[in-house]
C-alpha positions in Angstrom: 26.7 67.6 -8.9 28.7 64.5 -9.6 29.2 61.8 -6.9 32.9 62.3 -6.9 32.5 66.0 -6.3 30.0 65.4 -3.5 32.4 63.0 -1.8 35.2 65.6 -1.6 32.9 68.3 -0.3 31.7 66.0 2.5 35.3 65.0 3.3 36.4 68.6 3.6 33.5 69.5 5.9 34.3 66.5 8.1 37.9 67.6 8.5 36.8 71.1 9.2 34.9 69.8 12.2 37.2 67.1 13.5 40.5 68.9 13.3 39.6 71.7 15.7 38.1 69.2 18.1 41.3 67.1 18.2 43.4 70.3 18.7 41.2 71.4 21.6 41.5 68.0 23.2 45.3 67.9 22.9 45.5 71.4 24.4 43.3 70.6 27.4 45.1 67.3 28.0 48.5 69.0 28.2 47.3 71.8 30.5 45.9 69.2 33.0 49.4 68.1 34.0 50.4 71.3 35.7 53.4 71.6 38.1 51.4 70.5 41.2 50.2 67.2 39.6 53.6 66.4 38.2 55.3 66.9 41.5 52.7 64.7 43.3 53.1 62.0 40.7 56.8 61.9 40.9 59.3 62.0 38.0 58.8 59.0 35.7 56.4 57.3 38.1 53.0 58.7 37.5 51.7 57.6 41.0 51.1 59.8 44.0 53.2 58.9 47.0 51.7 59.4 50.5 53.9 61.0 53.1 53.4 60.9 56.9 51.1 63.5 58.4 50.0 64.7 61.8 48.0 61.6 62.4 50.9 59.3 61.9 52.1 59.4 65.5 50.8 57.4 68.5 51.5 57.4 72.2 51.1 54.0 73.9 51.0 53.3 77.6 52.6 49.8 78.2 51.7 48.1 81.4 53.9 45.1 82.0 52.4 42.8 84.7 54.0 40.1 86.9 51.8 39.0 89.8 50.8 42.1 91.7 53.6 44.2 90.3 53.3 46.4 87.2 55.9 48.3 85.4 54.7 51.3 83.3 56.4 52.5 80.1 55.2 55.3 77.8 56.1 54.7 74.1 55.8 56.9 71.1 55.9 55.8 67.4 56.2 59.0 65.4 56.5 58.7 61.6 56.0 62.4 61.0 59.0 63.4 63.1 60.9 60.2 62.3 61.4 59.1 65.9 60.5 56.5 68.5 60.6 57.3 72.3 60.7 55.2 75.5 60.1 56.5 79.0 59.5 54.3 82.0 57.1 55.9 84.5 57.2 55.2 88.3 54.2 53.3 89.7 54.0 55.8 92.6 53.6 58.8 90.3 50.6 60.7 91.7 47.6 61.3 89.5 44.6 63.6 90.1 41.8 61.1 90.4 38.2 62.4 90.7 38.0 61.2 94.3 41.4 62.4 95.3 45.1 61.7 94.5 46.1 58.2 93.6 49.3 56.8 92.3 49.5 55.4 88.8 49.8 51.9 90.3 46.8 52.4 92.5 44.6 53.8 89.8 45.5 51.1 87.4 44.5 48.5 90.0 41.4 50.3 91.0 39.9 51.4 87.7 42.0 49.7 85.1 44.7 50.9 82.6 42.1 52.8 80.5 41.2 55.2 83.2 44.8 55.4 84.4 46.0 56.3 80.9 43.4 59.1 80.7 44.4 60.6 84.0 48.1 60.2 83.1 47.5 62.1 79.9 46.0 65.0 81.9 48.9 65.0 84.3 51.6 65.0 81.5 49.8 67.3 79.1 50.1 64.8 76.2 47.7 62.6 74.4 47.8 58.9 75.4 46.2 57.2 72.4 46.0 53.6 73.7 47.2 51.2 76.4 48.6 47.7 76.1 48.5 45.6 79.3 50.7 42.5 78.9 52.2 39.8 81.1 56.0 40.0 81.5 56.6 36.6 80.0 54.4 37.5 76.9 56.4 40.7 76.4 59.7 38.7 76.5 58.3 36.3 73.9 57.3 39.3 71.8 60.8 40.9 72.1 62.4 37.5 71.1 61.0 38.1 67.6 62.9 41.4 67.3 66.3 39.8 67.5 69.3 40.1 69.8 70.8 43.3 71.1 74.4 44.3 71.7 75.3 46.0 75.0 78.3 48.1 75.8 79.4 47.5 79.4 80.5 51.1 79.7 76.9 52.4 79.4 75.9 54.4 82.5 72.7 52.4 82.8 74.8 49.3 83.5 76.7 50.8 86.4 76.6 48.6 89.5 75.1 45.6 87.5 77.0 42.2 87.5 77.5 41.4 83.8 78.3 38.1 82.1 81.6 38.2 80.2 81.3 39.0 76.5 83.6 38.9 73.5 85.4 42.1 72.5 84.0 44.0 75.5 80.4 43.8 74.2 77.5 41.6 75.2 74.9 40.1 72.9 71.7 39.4 74.7 68.4 37.7 73.7 65.2 39.0 75.2 65.1 36.4 77.9 68.8 37.1 78.8 67.9 40.9 78.9 65.0 40.1 81.2 67.3 38.1 83.5 69.7 41.1 83.5 66.9 43.4 84.7 66.0 41.0 87.5 69.6 40.9 88.6 69.9 44.7 88.4 66.8 45.1 90.6 68.2 42.7 93.2 71.4 44.6 93.2 69.8 47.9 93.7 70.8 49.4 90.3 68.9 52.2 88.5 66.2 49.9 87.1 64.1 52.6 85.2 67.2 53.9 83.3 68.2 50.3 82.4 64.6 49.5 81.3 64.6 52.6 79.1 67.9 51.6 77.5 67.0 47.9 76.9 63.5 48.6 75.6 64.9 51.1 73.1 67.6 48.7 72.0 65.1 46.0 71.2 62.8 48.4 69.4 65.7 49.7 67.3 67.1 46.3 66.4 63.6 45.1 65.3 62.5 48.3 63.7 62.6 46.8 60.1 60.2 44.1 61.2 57.9 45.8 63.8 55.4 46.6 61.0 54.6 42.8 60.9 55.6 41.7 64.4 53.3 44.1 66.3 50.2 43.9 64.1 50.4 40.1 64.0 50.8 40.0 67.8 47.8 42.3 68.3 45.6 40.3 65.9 46.5 37.1 67.8 45.5 35.8 71.2 47.7 36.0 74.3 48.2 37.3 77.8 47.3 40.9 77.0 44.5 43.4 76.9 44.5 46.6 74.9 42.4 49.5 73.8 43.8 49.2 70.3 40.9 48.2 68.1 41.1 46.2 64.9 40.9 49.3 62.8 43.6 51.0 64.9 46.0 48.2 64.0 46.2 49.5 60.4 47.3 52.9 61.7 50.1 51.4 63.7 51.1 49.2 60.8 51.2 52.3 58.5 53.3 54.2 61.0 55.7 51.3 61.5 56.0 50.9 57.7 57.3 54.5 57.6 59.7 54.0 60.5 61.1 50.8 58.9 62.2 52.9 56.0 63.3 56.1 57.9 65.9 54.6 60.4 64.2 56.7 63.1 65.9 58.6 65.9 65.5 56.6 69.1 65.1 58.6 72.2 64.8 57.2 75.8 64.9 58.6 79.3 63.9 57.8 82.8 62.3 61.0 84.2 63.4 62.7 87.3 61.0 62.6 90.3 60.6 64.4 93.6 59.0 63.0 96.7 55.4 64.0 97.4 52.8 63.1 99.9 51.6 59.6 99.1 53.9 59.1 96.1 56.1 61.2 93.8 55.8 63.9 91.2 57.8 64.7 88.1 60.4 67.4 88.3 60.0 70.5 86.2 62.9 69.3 83.9 61.2 65.9 83.5 57.9 67.5 82.6 59.6 69.5 79.9 61.3 66.3 78.7 57.9 64.5 78.4 56.7 67.4 76.2 59.7 67.2 73.9 59.4 63.4 73.5 55.7 62.8 73.4 54.2 65.7 71.5 
């Protein structure tokens, strides 16, 4: 056999082996991209996009302290349902403590906000993931970073409150001005829980596009606060707030109805249902 003939026979055998292998590789590669993978990747992107899931919602008990007085507010940041919720809670709300009924204020002073938040969760039938105990002045400084809010004097929450004059019938308030407004409302006997719910929700809403940096930076810093939010939990809050910054969430707020009870007060049946709707 001549060298030239041997070369062509070897070449043909090589092609006979390689061509089927290349064909099989191309077939398997095309079948790997089925409908599920393509949908996850996104058209023309090729990268999977994570969406909110059941873990992307947190309930936070906020305890705002000034001297011996504490104001309690339950907050929810919910990326899955695209909402944020604010509900002030009365300090004389009765909890079922192990050694007998105590008010939220009493249990907080006796055992701290961690124990108080656990017993509050049992009472309300919702999960309270964390607490944040903060001085009132520190909260005002935090809210200053969120921007100014615009108030409409016709809001029901402002009924009976002496208001400064504003241009065009609306008022633009900084956090410190809003804090002064609440002090004036309290002195004038206005509905302070309803006003607190409205003002807190307004500041959260106006700062929603920046909360994903404002709150994590605050929690990583040092200040007049204590919290059960660990360093690893901050990333969860940042992720949730990242979503909410893009979603333009529904903002819900309410001051729950209460009924007198021995040694304090209890939520009405309607208020209990409202808690479930907002914080589950």
